[in-house]
C-alpha positions in Angstrom: 147.9 148.9 98.9 148.5 145.8 97.0 145.8 143.1 97.0 146.7 139.5 96.7 144.1 137.2 95.0 144.0 133.6 96.1 144.0 131.2 93.1 141.5 128.3 93.4 143.2 125.0 94.2 143.4 122.1 91.7 141.6 119.9 94.2 138.5 122.2 94.2 138.4 122.2 90.4 138.6 118.4 90.2 135.9 118.0 92.8 133.6 120.3 90.9 134.3 118.5 87.6 133.7 115.1 89.3 130.4 116.2 90.7 129.3 117.6 87.3 130.3 114.4 85.5 128.5 112.3 88.1 125.3 114.4 87.6 125.6 114.0 83.8 125.9 110.2 84.3 122.8 110.2 86.5 120.8 112.1 83.8 122.1 109.9 81.1 121.2 106.7 83.0 117.6 108.0 83.5 117.4 109.0 79.8 117.9 105.4 78.9 116.5 103.4 81.8 114.1 105.8 83.6 110.3 105.7 83.9 110.0 107.7 80.7 113.2 106.6 79.1 113.9 105.0 75.8 113.5 101.4 77.1 110.2 102.3 78.8 108.8 103.8 75.6 109.2 100.5 73.8 107.4 98.7 76.7 104.6 101.3 76.6 104.1 100.8 72.9 103.9 97.0 73.3 101.4 97.5 76.1 99.3 99.8 74.0 99.2 97.2 71.2 98.1 94.5 73.6 95.4 96.7 75.2 94.0 97.6 71.7 93.7 93.9 70.9 92.0 93.3 74.2 89.7 96.3 73.6 88.7 94.9 70.2 88.0 91.5 71.6 85.8 93.0 74.3 84.0 95.1 71.8 83.2 92.0 69.8 81.9 90.2 72.9 79.7 93.2 73.8 78.3 93.3 70.2 77.4 89.6 70.4 75.8 90.0 73.8 73.8 93.1 72.6 72.6 91.2 69.6 71.4 88.2 71.7 69.8 90.6 74.1 67.9 92.4 71.3 66.5 89.1 70.2 64.9 88.6 73.6 63.0 92.0 73.6 59.2 91.8 73.6 58.9 93.3 70.1 61.4 91.1 68.5 61.1 87.9 70.4 62.6 84.9 68.6 60.7 81.7 69.6 63.6 79.4 68.6 66.1 81.3 70.7 63.6 81.4 73.6 62.9 77.7 73.6 66.6 76.9 73.2 67.5 78.9 76.3 64.6 77.6 78.3 65.4 74.0 77.5 69.1 74.6 78.3 68.4 76.3 81.6 65.7 73.8 82.7 67.5 70.7 81.4 64.5 69.6 79.3 64.5 68.1 75.9 61.9 67.3 73.3 61.4 63.6 72.6 62.1 64.3 68.9 65.4 66.1 69.7 68.8 64.4 69.2 70.8 65.2 72.3 74.6 65.0 72.0 76.3 65.1 75.4 79.4 67.3 75.6 82.1 67.6 78.3 81.8 71.1 79.9 84.8 72.6 81.5 
């Protein structure tokens, strides 16, 4: 009993090839432009640099604030700093002080 095998048509082969090429194009596009692609990696590194600079500035601000706070503790009270802050907050001045008005923004 002879068996006859049907050969796949050229149209099916071309359709499969077209689908595979389109899938490779999709993967290639996302390799370059995707969320974790090559372009995004450059943006991430720039953002990391900016955030490190901001972190360093905030750390410096925290250090200054902690230093000023430590001067106001009861065991290390600095009388000059205390009178300066009290005069500034109350708007008072000593008659011997030279007051220079500044424009505050």
